[in-house]
C-alpha positions as CSV (number, residue, x, y, z in Angstrom):
1,M,0.0,0.0,0.0
2,N,1.2,3.5,-0.7
3,C,-1.0,6.0,1.2
4,V,-1.3,9.6,0.4
5,E,-2.7,12.1,2.9
6,S,-6.0,12.4,1.1
7,D,-6.6,8.6,1.5
8,V,-6.8,8.8,5.3
9,I,-8.9,10.5,8.0
10,C,-6.9,12.6,10.5
11,D,-8.3,13.4,13.9
12,V,-6.7,16.0,16.2
13,S,-8.5,15.8,19.5
14,Y,-8.6,14.6,23.1
15,V,-9.5,11.5,25.0
16,S,-10.6,11.5,28.6
17,V,-9.0,8.9,30.8
18,R,-10.1,7.3,34.1
19,D,-10.0,10.4,36.3
20,G,-11.3,12.8,33.6
21,T,-7.9,14.1,32.6
22,R,-7.8,14.8,28.9
23,I,-4.9,13.4,26.9
24,A,-4.1,15.0,23.5
25,Y,-3.9,12.7,20.6
26,V,-3.7,12.6,16.8
27,S,-5.0,9.6,14.7
28,Y,-4.7,8.5,11.1
29,R,-6.8,5.8,9.6
30,P,-8.1,4.6,6.2
31,K,-11.5,5.9,5.4
32,V,-13.1,2.5,5.4
33,G,-12.7,-0.8,7.3
34,R,-11.5,-1.8,10.7
35,H,-7.7,-2.0,11.3
36,P,-5.1,-3.0,13.8
37,T,-3.5,0.1,15.3
38,V,0.0,1.2,16.3
39,F,0.1,3.5,19.3
40,I,3.0,6.0,19.9
41,Y,3.1,7.5,23.4
42,N,5.7,10.0,24.6
43,P,6.5,13.3,26.4
44,Y,7.5,15.1,23.1
45,R,5.1,15.6,20.2
46,G,3.2,12.3,20.3
47,C,0.0,14.2,19.9
48,A,1.3,16.2,16.9
49,I,2.9,13.6,14.7
50,P,2.7,14.5,11.0
51,F,1.3,12.3,8.3
52,E,4.8,11.6,6.9
53,D,5.7,9.8,10.1
54,A,2.5,7.8,10.3
55,K,2.7,6.9,6.6
56,P,5.1,3.8,7.0
57,L,2.7,2.2,9.4
58,L,-0.4,3.1,7.3
59,D,1.4,1.6,4.3
60,A,1.9,-1.5,6.3
61,G,-1.8,-1.8,7.0
62,Y,-2.2,-0.2,10.4
63,A,-4.1,2.7,11.7
64,F,-2.0,5.1,13.8
65,V,-2.5,7.0,17.1
66,G,0.0,9.3,18.8
67,A,-0.5,10.8,22.2
68,N,1.4,12.8,24.8
69,W,2.0,11.7,28.4
70,P,0.1,13.7,31.0
71,A,1.2,17.3,31.6
72,T,3.3,17.2,28.4
73,G,2.5,18.7,24.9
74,C,-1.1,19.6,24.9
75,S,-2.2,16.9,27.4
76,E,-3.7,17.9,30.7
77,G,-2.4,16.4,33.9
78,I,-0.9,17.2,37.3
79,V,2.4,15.3,37.8
80,D,5.3,15.4,40.1
81,H,7.9,15.2,37.3
82,W,8.3,14.1,33.7
83,S,9.5,10.6,34.2
84,P,7.6,7.5,33.1
85,N,5.9,5.8,36.0
86,R,2.6,4.1,37.0
87,L,0.5,7.1,36.2
88,V,1.9,7.3,32.7
89,G,1.2,3.6,32.3
90,A,-2.4,3.8,33.7
91,Y,-3.3,6.7,31.3
92,G,-1.7,4.9,28.4
93,A,-3.6,1.7,29.1
94,D,-6.9,3.7,29.1
95,I,-5.9,5.0,25.6
96,V,-5.2,1.5,24.4
97,E,-8.7,0.4,25.4
98,W,-10.2,3.5,24.0
99,I,-8.6,2.8,20.6
100,A,-10.0,-0.8,20.7
101,Q,-13.5,0.6,21.1
102,Q,-13.4,2.9,18.1
103,C,-15.4,1.9,15.0
104,W,-12.3,1.9,12.8
105,S,-10.3,-0.4,15.1
106,D,-10.3,-4.2,14.9
107,G,-9.5,-4.3,18.7
108,N,-5.7,-5.0,18.4
109,V,-3.1,-2.5,19.4
110,G,0.7,-2.6,19.3
111,M,3.3,0.0,20.4
112,V,6.6,1.0,18.9
113,G,9.1,3.7,19.9
114,Y,12.6,4.4,21.2
115,S,14.1,6.2,24.2
116,Y,11.3,7.5,26.5
117,T,8.7,6.5,24.0
118,G,9.9,3.0,24.4
119,A,10.1,3.2,28.2
120,S,6.4,4.0,28.3
121,H,5.6,0.6,26.8
122,F,6.5,-1.3,29.9
123,W,4.4,0.9,32.2
124,V,1.4,0.6,29.8
125,A,1.9,-3.2,29.4
126,A,2.2,-3.7,33.2
127,E,-1.4,-2.4,33.4
128,K,-2.5,-5.4,31.2
129,P,-4.9,-3.6,28.9
130,P,-6.6,-6.5,27.0
131,A,-6.3,-4.9,23.6
132,L,-2.5,-4.5,23.8
133,K,-1.0,-7.3,21.8
134,A,2.7,-6.5,21.4
135,I,5.3,-3.9,22.4
136,I,8.6,-2.9,20.6
137,P,10.6,-0.7,22.9
138,A,14.1,0.4,21.7
139,A,17.1,2.4,23.1
140,L,16.1,2.0,26.7
141,A,18.1,4.1,29.1
142,D,16.1,5.8,31.8
143,G,17.3,4.7,35.3
144,Y,19.7,5.8,37.9
145,E,22.8,3.9,36.7
146,T,21.7,3.5,33.1
147,M,21.3,7.2,32.2
148,C,21.4,9.7,35.0
149,Y,24.3,8.6,37.2
150,L,26.4,6.5,34.9
151,G,28.8,4.5,37.2
152,G,27.5,6.7,40.0
153,M,28.4,10.0,38.2
154,L,25.7,12.6,37.5
155,Q,25.4,13.5,33.8
156,P,25.2,17.3,33.5
157,S,23.9,17.1,29.9
158,L,20.5,15.9,31.3
159,A,19.9,19.4,32.5
160,T,19.1,20.3,28.8
161,W,16.5,17.6,28.3
162,E,13.5,19.6,29.6
163,Q,14.2,22.5,27.3
164,Y,14.5,20.0,24.5
165,A,11.1,18.6,25.4
166,N,9.6,22.0,25.8
167,N,10.7,22.9,22.3
168,Y,8.9,19.9,21.0
169,H,5.8,21.0,22.9
170,A,5.8,24.4,21.3
171,V,6.2,22.9,17.8
172,G,3.4,20.4,18.6
173,M,1.1,23.1,19.8
174,N,1.6,25.2,16.7
175,W,1.0,22.1,14.5
176,R,-2.2,21.3,16.3
177,M,-3.5,24.9,16.3
178,A,-3.0,24.9,12.5
179,R,-5.3,21.9,12.3
180,G,-8.1,23.4,14.4
181,D,-7.2,22.6,18.0
182,T,-8.5,25.5,20.0
183,E,-7.9,23.9,23.4
184,C,-4.1,23.4,23.5
185,A,-3.3,27.1,24.0
186,K,-5.7,27.2,27.0
187,I,-4.2,24.0,28.5
188,R,-0.5,24.9,28.2
189,G,0.6,26.6,31.4
190,S,-2.8,26.5,33.1
191,D,-3.7,24.8,36.3
192,R,-4.8,21.9,34.1
193,Q,-1.2,21.1,33.2
194,V,1.1,21.2,36.2
195,V,4.6,19.7,36.6
196,K,5.5,20.2,40.2
197,N,9.3,19.5,40.0
198,H,12.0,19.7,37.3
199,N,13.4,16.3,36.3
200,F,17.1,17.4,36.7
201,G,16.4,19.0,40.1
202,E,14.9,15.7,41.2
203,M,17.8,13.8,39.9
204,Q,20.3,16.1,41.7
205,E,18.3,15.8,45.0
206,H,18.3,12.0,44.8
207,K,22.0,11.4,44.4
208,F,21.8,7.8,45.8
209,K,19.6,5.1,44.4
210,D,16.6,5.4,46.7
211,A,12.8,4.9,46.8
212,W,12.3,7.8,44.3
213,W,14.5,6.0,41.7
214,D,12.7,2.7,42.4
215,S,9.4,4.4,41.6
216,I,10.5,5.1,38.0
217,D,12.6,2.0,37.5
218,L,11.0,-0.1,34.8
219,T,13.5,-2.9,35.1
220,R,12.2,-4.0,38.5
221,L,10.4,-7.3,38.6
222,E,7.4,-5.5,40.1
223,V,6.9,-4.0,36.7
224,L,8.4,-6.6,34.3
225,G,6.6,-9.4,36.1
226,D,3.2,-8.0,35.1
227,I,4.0,-8.0,31.4
228,D,2.5,-10.8,29.4
229,V,2.5,-9.5,25.8
230,P,5.0,-10.4,23.1
231,T,8.0,-8.0,23.5
232,M,10.8,-7.1,21.1
233,I,13.6,-5.1,22.6
234,I,16.1,-3.3,20.4
235,G,19.4,-1.7,21.4
236,A,22.6,-0.2,20.0
237,W,25.9,-1.0,21.7
238,Q,27.3,2.5,21.4
239,D,24.1,4.4,22.2
240,E,25.3,7.9,23.4
241,W,22.5,8.2,25.9
242,G,24.1,5.9,28.4
243,C,23.6,2.2,29.0
244,A,20.8,1.4,26.4
245,G,22.4,-1.8,25.3
246,L,22.9,-2.9,28.9
247,E,19.4,-2.0,30.0
248,G,17.8,-3.7,27.1
249,A,19.8,-6.9,27.7
250,R,19.0,-6.6,31.5
251,I,15.2,-6.4,30.8
252,F,15.3,-9.3,28.4
253,S,17.2,-11.5,30.9
254,R,14.8,-10.6,33.7
255,M,11.6,-11.4,31.7
256,K,12.3,-15.1,32.3
257,N,8.7,-16.2,32.1
258,L,7.6,-14.3,29.1
259,A,6.6,-16.7,26.3
260,H,7.4,-14.5,23.3
261,K,10.3,-12.1,23.6
262,R,13.0,-11.0,21.3
263,L,16.3,-9.1,21.6
264,L,17.8,-7.3,18.6
265,M,21.2,-5.7,19.1
266,T,23.4,-3.8,16.7
267,N,26.4,-1.5,16.7
268,G,25.3,2.2,16.3
269,D,24.0,5.3,18.1
270,H,20.7,6.3,19.8
271,R,18.8,6.9,16.6
272,T,19.8,3.8,14.7
273,T,17.1,1.9,16.6
274,D,14.4,4.5,15.9
275,F,11.5,3.2,13.7
276,W,11.6,6.4,11.6
277,K,15.2,7.6,11.6
278,G,17.1,4.4,12.2
279,Y,18.3,1.4,10.1
280,P,15.7,0.2,7.6
281,F,16.4,-3.4,8.4
282,L,15.3,-2.8,12.0
283,R,12.1,-1.2,10.8
284,A,11.4,-4.3,8.7
285,E,12.0,-6.5,11.8
286,Q,9.5,-4.4,13.7
287,I,6.8,-4.7,11.0
288,R,7.3,-8.5,11.0
289,F,6.8,-8.6,14.8
290,L,3.7,-6.4,14.6
291,D,2.3,-8.5,11.7
292,R,2.7,-11.7,13.8
293,W,1.3,-10.5,17.1
294,V,-1.0,-7.6,16.3
295,R,-2.3,-8.7,12.9
296,G,-2.1,-12.4,13.6
297,I,-0.1,-13.3,10.4
298,R,1.9,-16.4,10.9
299,N,5.1,-15.3,9.3
300,G,7.5,-17.7,11.2
301,I,9.1,-15.1,13.4
302,E,8.0,-17.0,16.5
303,D,10.1,-20.0,15.3
304,E,13.4,-18.0,15.2
305,P,15.8,-17.9,18.1
306,D,15.1,-15.2,20.6
307,V,18.2,-13.1,20.1
308,K,19.5,-11.6,16.8
309,V,22.8,-9.8,16.6
310,F,23.8,-7.5,13.7
311,W,27.6,-7.3,13.3
312,E,29.6,-4.4,11.9
313,V,26.7,-2.5,10.4
314,C,28.3,0.2,8.2
315,A,26.7,3.5,7.4
316,V,27.5,4.5,3.8
317,D,28.3,8.2,3.6
318,G,27.1,8.5,7.2
319,D,23.5,7.8,6.2
320,R,21.5,5.5,8.5
321,K,19.2,4.8,5.6
322,K,22.0,3.1,3.6
323,P,23.3,0.5,6.1
324,I,25.4,-2.5,5.0
325,I,25.2,-5.4,7.5
326,G,28.4,-7.2,8.0
327,W,26.6,-10.4,9.1
328,T,24.0,-11.6,11.5
329,T,24.0,-14.3,14.2
330,F,21.1,-15.9,16.1
331,H,21.3,-17.0,19.7
332,A,18.8,-18.9,21.9
333,T,19.1,-16.5,24.8
334,W,21.2,-13.7,26.3
335,P,23.9,-13.9,27.4
336,E,25.1,-16.5,24.9
337,P,25.8,-19.6,26.9
338,A,28.8,-20.6,24.7
339,V,30.7,-17.4,25.6
340,Q,33.8,-18.1,27.7
341,R,34.9,-15.4,30.1
342,R,38.7,-15.4,30.0
343,P,40.9,-13.3,32.2
344,Y,43.5,-10.9,30.7
345,F,45.8,-9.6,33.4
346,L,47.0,-6.0,33.4
347,T,50.8,-6.0,33.9
348,A,53.2,-3.4,35.2
349,D,54.8,-3.1,31.8
350,G,51.6,-2.3,30.0
351,E,50.5,-5.6,28.7
352,L,47.1,-7.4,28.7
353,S,48.3,-10.9,29.2
354,T,46.5,-14.3,29.6
355,E,49.2,-15.2,32.1
356,Q,49.5,-13.8,35.6
357,T,53.2,-13.2,36.4
358,A,54.5,-12.9,39.9
359,S,57.8,-11.2,39.1
360,A,59.1,-8.0,37.5
361,P,58.5,-6.5,35.0
362,K,55.0,-7.9,35.0
363,E,54.4,-7.4,38.7
364,G,54.5,-3.9,40.2
365,V,52.6,-0.6,40.4
366,R,51.8,2.0,37.7
367,S,50.8,5.6,38.5
368,Y,49.0,8.3,36.6
369,L,48.1,12.0,37.3
370,Y,44.3,12.2,38.1
371,P,42.1,13.7,36.7
372,T,44.2,15.0,33.8
373,G,43.8,12.2,31.2
374,V,40.6,12.1,29.2
375,E,40.0,10.0,26.0
376,L,37.3,11.8,23.9
377,T,35.1,9.4,22.0
378,G,32.4,11.7,20.5
379,S,33.8,11.9,17.0
380,D,36.8,11.1,14.8
381,Q,38.0,14.6,15.3
382,Q,37.9,14.3,19.1
383,F,39.2,10.7,19.2
384,A,42.2,11.9,17.1
385,L,43.3,14.1,20.1
386,L,45.3,11.7,22.2
387,P,44.8,12.1,26.0
388,Y,47.4,13.6,28.1
389,T,50.1,10.9,28.3
390,Y,50.7,11.2,32.1
391,G,47.0,11.2,33.0
392,V,46.2,7.7,31.5
393,L,47.5,4.2,31.7
394,N,47.4,2.0,28.5
395,Y,47.5,-1.8,28.3
396,R,47.6,-3.8,25.1
397,T,47.4,-7.5,24.1
398,A,49.9,-9.0,21.7
399,P,48.6,-9.2,18.1
400,A,46.0,-11.9,17.8
401,V,47.2,-15.0,16.0
402,E,43.6,-15.7,15.0
403,D,40.3,-13.9,15.1
404,M,39.0,-13.3,18.6
405,T,35.3,-12.7,18.7
406,L,33.8,-10.8,21.7
407,L,30.1,-11.0,22.5
408,G,28.9,-9.5,25.8
409,N,30.1,-7.2,28.5
410,P,33.5,-7.6,30.0
411,E,34.0,-7.5,33.8
412,I,36.9,-5.5,35.1
413,F,38.7,-5.7,38.4
414,L,41.2,-2.9,39.2
415,F,43.2,-2.7,42.4
416,L,43.6,1.1,42.9
417,S,45.1,3.4,45.5
418,I,45.1,7.2,45.6
419,D,47.8,9.5,47.1
420,S,45.4,12.4,47.8
421,G,41.7,13.1,48.3
422,D,38.9,10.8,49.3
423,D,37.5,9.5,45.9
424,A,38.3,8.8,42.3
425,D,36.4,8.2,39.1
426,L,37.5,5.6,36.6
427,A,36.9,6.0,32.8
428,I,37.8,2.9,30.9
429,T,38.1,2.7,27.1
430,L,38.4,-0.4,25.0
431,K,39.8,-0.2,21.5
432,D,40.7,-2.4,18.5
433,V,44.3,-1.6,17.4
434,G,45.0,-2.6,13.8
435,P,48.3,-2.3,11.8
436,D,47.7,1.5,11.3
437,S,44.4,2.4,13.0
438,V,42.6,2.5,16.3
439,L,38.9,1.9,16.6
440,F,36.8,2.7,19.6
441,L,34.7,-0.2,20.9
442,Q,33.2,0.7,24.3
443,T,33.6,2.7,27.4
444,G,33.0,2.3,31.1
445,L,32.5,4.6,34.1
446,H,32.8,3.9,37.8
447,R,33.0,6.1,41.0
448,V,35.3,4.1,43.2
449,S,33.6,5.2,46.5
450,F,30.5,3.1,45.4
451,Q,31.9,-0.1,46.7
452,E,28.8,-2.1,47.6
453,I,27.8,-4.7,45.0
454,D,24.1,-5.6,44.5
455,E,24.8,-9.3,44.6
456,A,21.2,-10.2,43.9
457,H,21.2,-8.6,40.5
458,T,24.9,-8.9,39.5
459,Y,25.5,-11.6,36.9
460,S,28.1,-12.4,34.2
461,E,26.9,-9.5,32.0
462,E,26.6,-6.8,34.6
463,V,28.3,-5.8,37.8
464,L,25.6,-3.8,39.5
465,H,26.3,-1.6,42.5
466,T,23.7,-0.7,45.1
467,F,24.5,3.0,44.8
468,A,22.9,3.3,48.2
469,R,25.9,4.9,49.9
470,T,29.5,5.9,49.3
471,E,32.5,4.8,51.3
472,K,35.1,7.6,51.1
473,L,38.6,6.4,50.2
474,E,41.7,6.6,52.4
475,P,44.9,7.7,50.7
476,K,47.5,4.8,50.3
477,K,44.9,2.1,50.9
478,I,44.4,-0.4,48.1
479,Y,40.8,-0.8,46.9
480,E,39.2,-3.3,44.5
481,A,37.2,-1.5,41.9
482,R,34.9,-4.0,40.2
483,M,32.8,-2.8,37.2
484,S,31.3,-3.5,33.8
485,L,31.3,-1.3,30.7
486,L,28.4,0.9,29.9
487,S,26.9,-1.7,27.6
488,P,27.9,-5.1,26.1
489,F,29.2,-5.2,22.5
490,A,29.9,-7.5,19.6
491,H,33.2,-7.2,17.8
492,V,35.9,-9.3,16.2
493,I,39.5,-8.6,17.0
494,R,40.9,-9.8,13.7
495,K,44.1,-11.7,13.2
496,G,47.0,-9.3,13.6
497,H,45.0,-6.8,15.6
498,S,45.3,-6.1,19.4
499,L,42.9,-5.0,22.1
500,E,43.9,-1.9,24.1
501,L,42.5,-0.8,27.5
502,T,42.9,2.7,28.7
503,I,42.4,3.9,32.3
504,G,41.8,7.6,32.7
505,A,39.3,10.2,34.1
506,P,35.8,11.1,32.8
507,N,35.3,13.9,30.4
508,P,33.8,16.9,32.3
509,I,32.5,18.6,29.2
510,P,29.5,17.0,27.4
511,H,31.0,17.0,23.9
512,H,28.9,13.9,23.3
513,L,26.3,13.8,26.1
514,I,28.3,11.4,28.4
515,S,30.3,13.6,30.8
516,S,30.9,14.0,34.5
517,I,32.7,16.4,36.9
518,P,35.5,14.1,38.3
519,A,35.2,13.3,42.0
520,G,38.1,13.7,44.5
521,T,41.1,16.0,44.0
522,V,44.3,16.2,42.0
523,S,46.2,13.0,42.9
524,V,48.7,10.5,41.9
525,N,46.5,7.4,41.5
526,R,48.1,3.9,41.2
527,I,47.0,0.6,39.7
528,H,48.5,-2.5,41.3
529,H,49.5,-5.6,39.5
530,S,50.5,-8.8,41.5
531,E,49.2,-12.2,42.6
532,T,47.7,-10.4,45.6
533,H,46.2,-7.6,43.5
534,P,45.4,-9.2,40.1
535,S,44.0,-6.3,38.1
536,R,42.3,-7.9,35.1
537,I,39.6,-7.8,32.5
538,M,37.3,-10.8,31.9
539,L,36.7,-10.9,28.2
540,P,33.5,-12.5,26.8
541,I,35.0,-14.7,24.0
542,L,32.9,-16.7,21.6
543,P,35.0,-19.7,20.8
544,G,35.4,-20.7,17.1
545,A,33.6,-17.6,15.8
546,V,35.4,-15.5,13.1
547,A,34.7,-12.4,11.1
548,Q,32.3,-13.1,8.2
549,A,32.9,-9.8,6.3
550,P,35.9,-7.6,5.3
551,E,37.1,-5.2,8.0
552,P,35.2,-1.9,7.8
553,T,37.1,1.1,6.7
554,N,37.6,4.0,9.2
555,G,34.7,6.3,9.9
556,I,31.7,4.3,8.8
557,L,30.6,2.8,12.1
558,F,28.2,5.1,14.0
559,N,29.5,6.2,17.4
560,Q,32.7,4.2,16.9
561,P,35.3,6.9,16.1
562,S,38.7,5.9,14.7
563,R,42.1,7.4,14.2
564,T,45.2,6.5,12.2
565,G,48.4,5.2,13.7
566,S,49.0,2.3,16.1
567,K,52.1,3.1,18.1
568,F,51.8,1.9,21.7
569,I,52.1,4.7,24.3
570,A,52.2,3.2,27.8
571,G,51.3,6.4,29.5
572,G,51.6,7.1,33.2
573,L,54.1,8.8,35.4
574,E,56.7,6.1,35.0
575,A,57.4,7.7,31.6
576,V,57.7,11.2,32.9
577,D,61.4,11.4,32.1
578,D,60.4,11.7,28.5
579,L,58.9,15.1,29.3
580,Y,62.2,16.7,30.2
């Protein structure tokens, strides 16, 4: 089908939910017949989505409804803050049932969307509206440690989010007014639309993971355990909005009893998973899932393994609409049971070694000047600027004698001491080093004073801290810092290439959203390497797997900057003689 705007009916109106609050919506539907419906629900301009955005779903045979959360856009509502929660879910469930009752609906509703749009799916599905048949949330990162306090570090760039949302609201209001909505201007800023607290202010006030964070945490079993509709989760390993890959995998792993669930993972940035702006092959996967569970078409998708991984997706000319998939693999579950987690030990001479050595030069201590070394990963131009040599420590494997395939999230154990102050932040970067190039793979963040591990929720793919309290560090005392990276990833270290790990400080300036003001003070920090203090990284290696496509050229993997050159620079203060 190839719909044009004159083929459909567009309604710009309001629906009253359970307590009389009016939620703004827009709908598009064919002029005749009853149709399954796709529902978009968010705090941006859900109620003012233009025909061009609805068209791909109309062409696929669906009606379309978009709505704004309470107290956002042109929707009424009195809320404490703009975070998805039970109230957002309850109102969304009412809209789902309202859709099912319309004369143009066949009673079957599905949801698609990424970021906060996707987060709302879980809250709606947890209310169990009978008409909701499937959800496809993507790019999920909305919790304490997955977006707001990465590794325990507050992300300043989130202060700009509310202005971003307000800009969307203004655009949406103008769009609706141009289509005859006379209510929106009266609702905006009135006592019918009240937000009591600013999101960023709430985040700053709740600097530890407390009951407030629990109230908006969709990954809790109290939320996920109530979901019984088919669910497809999509994530990108290098999503710049935090731990989207990690959160998606976490949710998939916790939904143990859900009969029909899928996890799709790819390299890429936040928007690569978006139905509209992302990779076309991911849109096709979403249509297939909707067709099976919302339209009831038996297309075989339920017979495929639950997990599908897209490797080395290249963006031709930087265009998400022209991706080239390196190859795909299917897996029965996540994490992949065949993955072997092998230790690579950090050594005092800058190696990543499979052997733990108890004598010099492998055993010893390396030091760096904190917090002066920052590796920028926001773009090729930033990545080309090497960090201050004496503010980082680099470790590198020997060149691989055969392809080494990594699938999952490494676990890192660092034995660290500080000379001054009472805290330290760790920023870890993993890179693939080729004969004449360096490619960014993934990063990790951890505030060392968050020592307590949430053992109940920590597993091979994720070291989760409680974030309930900090334990200030004592100078000269050696601490074990245990952490994961921000998200898992899939990558092949090809024959002749090396893996490099860099230890430094977080970037205080949000060049690429992720940033943090480093904790503690200027200090000489030390990493210890010995049998007693075996600093190491546990790599998730998939035995026997090899690259199935040529190595991508530099600059065509979204959010994976690269630079030329491959000379090893150990870094650290042990090399300070080179300065003078």
